[in-house]
MDAnalysis code that builds the backbone (N, CA, C; Angstrom):
import MDAnalysis as mda
import numpy as np

u = mda.Universe.empty(387, n_residues=129, atom_resindex=np.repeat(np.arange(129), 3), trajectory=True)
u.add_TopologyAttr("name", ["N", "CA", "C"] * 129)
u.add_TopologyAttr("resid", np.arange(1, 130))
u.add_TopologyAttr("resname", ["MET", "THR", "GLU", "ALA", "ILE", "LEU", "THR", "GLY", "ALA", "GLY", "ALA", "ILE", "GLY", "GLY", "ALA", "LEU", "LEU", "ILE", "TRP", "LEU", "GLY", "GLN", "LYS", "LEU", "MET", "GLY", "PHE", "ALA", "GLY", "LYS", "GLY", "ALA", "THR", "VAL", "ASP", "LEU", "LEU", "LYS", "GLU", "VAL", "GLU", "LYS", "ASN", "ARG", "ALA", "GLU", "GLY", "ASP", "SER", "LYS", "LEU", "HIS", "GLU", "ARG", "ILE", "ASP", "ASP", "MET", "LYS", "LYS", "GLN", "ILE", "GLU", "GLU", "SER", "LEU", "THR", "GLU", "MET", "ASP", "SER", "VAL", "HIS", "SER", "VAL", "ASN", "TYR", "ASN", "SER", "LEU", "ASP", "LYS", "GLN", "LEU", "ALA", "ILE", "VAL", "THR", "ASP", "ARG", "GLN", "GLN", "ASN", "THR", "ALA", "LYS", "VAL", "LEU", "ASP", "GLU", "VAL", "ARG", "LYS", "GLU", "MET", "HIS", "GLU", "ILE", "ARG", "GLY", "GLU", "MET", "ARG", "SER", "ASN", "THR", "GLU", "ASN", "ILE", "ILE", "GLY", "ALA", "ILE", "SER", "LYS", "LEU", "VAL", "LYS", "GLU"])
u.atoms.positions = np.array([
    [-71.424, -32.356, 8.936],
    [-71.609, -32.141, 7.538],
    [-71.120, -30.764, 7.154],
    [-71.421, -29.818, 7.952],
    [-70.977, -28.457, 7.686],
    [-69.460, -28.422, 7.672],
    [-68.921, -29.178, 8.569],
    [-67.459, -29.228, 8.615],
    [-66.897, -29.838, 7.346],
    [-67.538, -30.855, 6.856],
    [-67.079, -31.530, 5.649],
    [-67.173, -30.593, 4.466],
    [-68.240, -29.806, 4.396],
    [-68.397, -28.854, 3.293],
    [-67.321, -27.780, 3.387],
    [-67.134, -27.274, 4.588],
    [-66.116, -26.230, 4.776],
    [-64.724, -26.778, 4.482],
    [-64.490, -27.991, 4.916],
    [-63.189, -28.593, 4.671],
    [-63.003, -28.797, 3.181],
    [-64.049, -29.286, 2.485],
    [-63.983, -29.492, 1.035],
    [-63.805, -28.171, 0.322],
    [-64.560, -27.163, 0.747],
    [-64.457, -25.840, 0.120],
    [-63.077, -25.256, 0.383],
    [-62.581, -25.476, 1.575],
    [-61.235, -24.977, 1.912],
    [-60.177, -25.653, 1.072],
    [-60.362, -26.949, 0.857],
    [-59.395, -27.692, 0.057],
    [-59.450, -27.228, -1.387],
    [-60.683, -27.043, -1.897],
    [-60.831, -26.577, -3.283],
    [-60.275, -25.165, -3.412],
    [-60.586, -24.307, -2.450],
    [-60.070, -22.918, -2.477],
    [-58.551, -22.891, -2.388],
    [-58.024, -23.730, -1.545],
    [-56.561, -23.798, -1.410],
    [-55.921, -24.281, -2.687],
    [-56.567, -25.301, -3.298],
    [-56.040, -25.835, -4.554],
    [-56.111, -24.775, -5.640],
    [-57.237, -24.026, -5.665],
    [-57.364, -22.939, -6.644],
    [-56.294, -21.877, -6.424],
    [-56.047, -21.536, -5.202],
    [-55.016, -20.529, -4.892],
    [-53.635, -21.012, -5.312],
    [-53.380, -22.281, -5.053],
    [-52.081, -22.844, -5.441],
    [-51.954, -22.834, -6.956],
    [-53.039, -23.280, -7.650],
    [-53.011, -23.310, -9.115],
    [-52.838, -21.910, -9.677],
    [-53.587, -20.957, -9.137],
    [-53.513, -19.571, -9.603],
    [-52.126, -18.999, -9.335],
    [-51.578, -19.292, -8.194],
    [-50.226, -18.818, -7.856],
    [-49.186, -19.382, -8.801],
    [-49.351, -20.680, -9.115],
    [-48.402, -21.301, -10.044],
    [-48.501, -20.668, -11.421],
    [-49.727, -20.404, -11.875],
    [-49.902, -19.786, -13.182],
    [-49.303, -18.380, -13.176],
    [-49.621, -17.622, -12.136],
    [-49.081, -16.256, -12.054],
    [-47.558, -16.276, -11.945],
    [-47.058, -17.185, -11.164],
    [-45.604, -17.289, -11.001],
    [-44.953, -17.712, -12.305],
    [-45.655, -18.579, -13.030],
    [-45.131, -19.028, -14.313],
    [-44.990, -17.861, -15.265],
    [-46.049, -17.063, -15.350],
    [-45.983, -15.909, -16.240],
    [-45.036, -14.864, -15.688],
    [-45.201, -14.607, -14.412],
    [-44.316, -13.614, -13.789],
    [-42.881, -14.120, -13.794],
    [-42.751, -15.434, -13.601],
    [-41.415, -16.018, -13.580],
    [-40.718, -15.862, -14.914],
    [-41.471, -16.066, -16.005],
    [-40.870, -15.925, -17.326],
    [-40.450, -14.480, -17.562],
    [-41.341, -13.556, -17.223],
    [-41.015, -12.129, -17.385],
    [-39.893, -11.725, -16.452],
    [-39.972, -12.238, -15.231],
    [-38.929, -11.912, -14.251],
    [-37.604, -12.505, -14.687],
    [-37.655, -13.702, -15.267],
    [-36.424, -14.337, -15.729],
    [-35.806, -13.529, -16.853],
    [-36.639, -13.067, -17.789],
    [-36.143, -12.240, -18.894],
    [-35.569, -10.944, -18.343],
    [-36.313, -10.307, -17.419],
    [-35.821, -9.065, -16.813],
    [-34.531, -9.308, -16.044],
    [-34.507, -10.425, -15.326],
    [-33.318, -10.759, -14.554],
    [-32.130, -10.999, -15.481],
    [-32.362, -11.714, -16.590],
    [-31.290, -11.949, -17.557],
    [-30.805, -10.641, -18.169],
    [-31.758, -9.750, -18.470],
    [-31.366, -8.436, -19.007],
    [-30.536, -7.666, -17.986],
    [-30.958, -7.720, -16.740],
    [-30.231, -7.029, -15.666],
    [-28.836, -7.626, -15.485],
    [-28.771, -8.959, -15.534],
    [-27.474, -9.631, -15.406],
    [-26.564, -9.225, -16.559],
    [-27.111, -9.206, -17.783],
    [-26.321, -8.821, -18.959],
    [-25.868, -7.363, -18.848],
    [-26.758, -6.512, -18.373],
    [-26.419, -5.090, -18.182],
    [-25.301, -4.957, -17.151],
    [-25.441, -5.659, -16.032],
    [-24.416, -5.607, -14.983],
    [-23.091, -6.170, -15.482],
    [-23.163, -7.243, -16.286],
    [-21.943, -7.822, -16.832],
    [-21.259, -6.837, -17.777],
    [-22.059, -6.176, -18.614],
    [-21.491, -5.190, -19.542],
    [-20.860, -4.038, -18.771],
    [-21.564, -3.575, -17.719],
    [-21.001, -2.505, -16.888],
    [-19.742, -2.989, -16.181],
    [-19.789, -4.222, -15.696],
    [-18.616, -4.796, -15.026],
    [-17.450, -4.921, -15.983],
    [-17.728, -5.387, -17.216],
    [-16.665, -5.487, -18.221],
    [-16.080, -4.119, -18.516],
    [-16.968, -3.131, -18.638],
    [-16.510, -1.769, -18.919],
    [-15.630, -1.253, -17.781],
    [-16.088, -1.470, -16.548],
    [-15.298, -1.030, -15.391],
    [-13.984, -1.800, -15.305],
    [-14.034, -3.090, -15.627],
    [-12.823, -3.902, -15.614],
    [-11.828, -3.378, -16.644],
    [-12.329, -3.063, -17.842],
    [-11.444, -2.522, -18.881],
    [-10.869, -1.168, -18.458],
    [-11.693, -0.354, -17.787],
    [-11.196, 0.932, -17.275],
    [-10.086, 0.698, -16.256],
    [-10.299, -0.252, -15.351],
    [-9.277, -0.552, -14.344],
    [-8.006, -1.078, -14.994],
    [-8.179, -1.951, -15.995],
    [-7.011, -2.482, -16.703],
    [-6.262, -1.350, -17.389],
    [-7.004, -0.440, -18.045],
    [-6.363, 0.704, -18.710],
    [-5.643, 1.594, -17.702],
    [-6.286, 1.829, -16.542],
    [-5.642, 2.636, -15.494],
    [-4.372, 1.964, -14.986],
    [-4.442, 0.654, -14.759],
    [-3.262, -0.073, -14.279],
    [-2.157, -0.052, -15.326],
    [-2.531, -0.199, -16.590],
    [-1.552, -0.159, -17.678],
    [-0.877, 1.208, -17.711],
    [-1.678, 2.263, -17.555],
    [-1.136, 3.626, -17.550],
    [-0.181, 3.816, -16.370],
    [-0.566, 3.324, -15.192],
    [0.297, 3.438, -14.013],
    [1.599, 2.677, -14.216],
    [1.517, 1.492, -14.805],
    [2.729, 0.702, -15.061],
    [3.626, 1.427, -16.049],
    [3.030, 1.984, -17.110],
    [3.825, 2.725, -18.095],
    [4.497, 3.932, -17.451],
    [3.751, 4.653, -16.588],
    [4.331, 5.807, -15.896],
    [5.468, 5.364, -14.978],
    [5.275, 4.256, -14.276],
    [6.324, 3.741, -13.386],
    [7.559, 3.346, -14.180],
    [7.351, 2.687, -15.326],
    [8.486, 2.288, -16.160],
    [9.217, 3.503, -16.715],
    [8.461, 4.533, -17.102],
    [9.082, 5.761, -17.602],
    [9.902, 6.418, -16.500],
    [9.339, 6.450, -15.288],
    [10.061, 7.036, -14.153],
    [11.313, 6.222, -13.833],
    [11.191, 4.893, -13.849],
    [12.354, 4.046, -13.585],
    [13.425, 4.250, -14.648],
    [13.004, 4.388, -15.910],
    [13.953, 4.616, -16.996],
    [14.679, 5.937, -16.784],
    [13.939, 6.941, -16.335],
    [14.547, 8.246, -16.067],
    [15.565, 8.147, -14.938],
    [15.202, 7.438, -13.874],
    [16.120, 7.260, -12.741],
    [17.359, 6.492, -13.185],
    [17.153, 5.422, -13.965],
    [18.295, 4.643, -14.453],
    [19.193, 5.496, -15.344],
    [18.575, 6.354, -16.138],
    [19.348, 7.217, -17.030],
    [20.197, 8.193, -16.219],
    [19.585, 8.789, -15.192],
    [20.325, 9.719, -14.331],
    [21.458, 8.980, -13.624],
    [21.163, 7.795, -13.093],
    [22.198, 7.005, -12.414],
    [23.321, 6.632, -13.369],
    [22.962, 6.224, -14.582],
    [23.977, 5.847, -15.564],
    [24.874, 7.042, -15.881],
    [24.247, 8.196, -16.136],
    [25.037, 9.389, -16.458],
    [25.940, 9.784, -15.297],
    [25.417, 9.691, -14.074],
    [26.210, 10.020, -12.893],
    [27.395, 9.066, -12.757],
    [27.142, 7.777, -12.901],
    [28.227, 6.792, -12.803],
    [29.248, 6.978, -13.922],
    [28.776, 7.321, -15.110],
    [29.682, 7.551, -16.232],
    [30.607, 8.733, -15.936],
    [30.035, 9.809, -15.361],
    [30.854, 10.976, -14.998],
    [31.868, 10.606, -13.912],
    [31.405, 9.856, -12.907],
    [32.310, 9.454, -11.831],
    [33.431, 8.569, -12.363],
    [33.104, 7.682, -13.273],
    [34.118, 6.817, -13.868],
    [35.134, 7.643, -14.654],
    [34.654, 8.656, -15.367],
    [35.567, 9.528, -16.111],
    [36.500, 10.265, -15.152],
    [35.958, 10.726, -14.017],
    [36.777, 11.426, -13.017],
    [37.823, 10.478, -12.439],
    [37.390, 9.264, -12.072],
    [38.326, 8.281, -11.505],
    [39.413, 7.938, -12.518],
    [39.022, 7.737, -13.760],
    [39.998, 7.417, -14.809],
    [40.994, 8.554, -14.970],
    [40.485, 9.781, -14.980],
    [41.359, 10.950, -15.102],
    [42.317, 11.030, -13.916],
    [41.778, 10.790, -12.723],
    [42.632, 10.835, -11.526],
    [43.689, 9.735, -11.571],
    [43.293, 8.557, -12.044],
    [44.261, 7.460, -12.145],
    [45.363, 7.808, -13.138],
    [44.975, 8.436, -14.243],
    [45.983, 8.836, -15.225],
    [46.906, 9.893, -14.630],
    [46.315, 10.852, -13.896],
    [47.141, 11.871, -13.237],
    [48.034, 11.231, -12.182],
    [47.474, 10.276, -11.442],
    [48.261, 9.581, -10.422],
    [49.423, 8.840, -11.075],
    [49.172, 8.203, -12.197],
    [50.247, 7.493, -12.907],
    [51.325, 8.475, -13.348],
    [50.918, 9.640, -13.826],
    [51.897, 10.655, -14.245],
    [52.718, 11.124, -13.048],
    [52.014, 11.387, -11.948],
    [52.710, 11.846, -10.737],
    [53.669, 10.766, -10.252],
    [53.219, 9.506, -10.252],
    [54.088, 8.410, -9.815],
    [55.313, 8.282, -10.718],
    [55.140, 8.473, -12.005],
    [56.295, 8.441, -12.916],
    [57.286, 9.546, -12.565],
    [56.771, 10.737, -12.277],
    [57.651, 11.853, -11.906],
    [58.358, 11.560, -10.588],
    [57.611, 10.992, -9.624],
    [58.214, 10.651, -8.331],
    [59.309, 9.608, -8.531],
    [59.094, 8.602, -9.368],
    [60.114, 7.585, -9.646],
    [61.369, 8.227, -10.242],
    [61.178, 9.142, -11.183],
    [62.322, 9.820, -11.807],
    [63.110, 10.599, -10.757],
    [62.382, 11.331, -9.910],
    [63.042, 12.113, -8.859],
    [63.779, 11.192, -7.890],
    [63.139, 10.077, -7.500],
    [63.783, 9.131, -6.584],
    [65.044, 8.548, -7.220],
    [64.984, 8.260, -8.513],
    [66.148, 7.728, -9.218],
    [67.283, 8.759, -9.210],
    [66.937, 10.021, -9.443],
    [67.950, 11.081, -9.415],
    [68.534, 11.226, -8.010],
    [67.643, 11.208, -7.005],
    [68.115, 11.334, -5.618],
    [69.011, 10.155, -5.263],
    [68.645, 8.977, -5.680],
    [69.446, 7.787, -5.411],
    [70.833, 7.927, -6.059],
    [70.827, 8.406, -7.285],
    [72.112, 8.629, -7.962],
    [72.951, 9.663, -7.229],
    [72.316, 10.744, -6.796],
    [73.041, 11.779, -6.054],
    [73.551, 11.225, -4.730],
    [72.717, 10.398, -4.047],
    [73.146, 9.815, -2.773],
    [74.347, 8.888, -2.980],
    [74.370, 8.105, -4.039],
    [75.511, 7.233, -4.332],
    [76.759, 8.074, -4.607],
    [76.526, 9.107, -5.379],
    [77.663, 9.983, -5.705],
    [78.204, 10.639, -4.436],
    [77.303, 11.133, -3.590],
    [77.726, 11.759, -2.330],
    [78.423, 10.747, -1.428],
    [77.865, 9.523, -1.358],
    [78.480, 8.478, -0.537],
    [79.886, 8.177, -1.036],
    [80.058, 8.057, -2.338],
    [81.381, 7.793, -2.907],
    [82.335, 8.953, -2.608],
    [81.843, 10.181, -2.712],
    [82.681, 11.351, -2.405],
    [83.099, 11.354, -0.935],
    [82.155, 11.015, -0.050],
    [82.469, 10.989, 1.384],
    [83.496, 9.900, 1.666],
    [83.298, 8.711, 1.082],
    [84.246, 7.607, 1.278],
    [85.624, 8.015, 0.752],
    [85.634, 8.651, -0.405],
    [86.914, 9.107, -0.973],
    [87.584, 10.133, -0.083],
    [86.802, 11.067, 0.465],
    [87.365, 12.099, 1.338],
    [87.891, 11.473, 2.618],
    [87.162, 10.515, 3.187],
    [87.621, 9.846, 4.410],
    [88.900, 9.071, 4.117],
    [88.948, 8.423, 2.982],
    [90.157, 7.666, 2.611],
    [91.361, 8.601, 2.504],
    [91.169, 9.782, 1.934],
    [92.262, 10.751, 1.807],
    [92.705, 11.208, 3.179],
    [91.736, 11.453, 4.057],
    [92.081, 11.929, 5.394],
    [92.827, 10.857, 6.175],
    [92.434, 9.632, 6.008],
    [93.068, 8.540, 6.731],
    [94.503, 8.369, 6.222],
    [94.746, 8.526, 4.951],
    [96.071, 8.358, 4.368],
    [96.975, 9.504, 4.798],
    [96.502, 10.593, 5.041],
    [97.354, 11.728, 5.354],
    [97.730, 11.708, 6.753],
])
């Protein structure tokens, strides 16, 4: 009988503890849920802020990289433009020099023909005499 009373009292006490725990958890759960939601919202806002900071930093880095690339391209373009001007100038000078060489070769060729004709004429005179 004592066992039955203790068992009954234990069951009632256990049931009371379970009921009390559920009630406390219910109230605590609601407050904890609200606090948890507030914490989640706070963390999300902080995360959004940090994300926007990272996006702004990345945007700034990309802009700096593009500015640097534009500067490099500008330097390369100017360098190539100068080199092209030098090559063009040299080609024009080369064309002038080649024209002068052609004129000189034409004169030399004419002189060589004239000399050849003079030599042939002189040999012909010597042979006749």
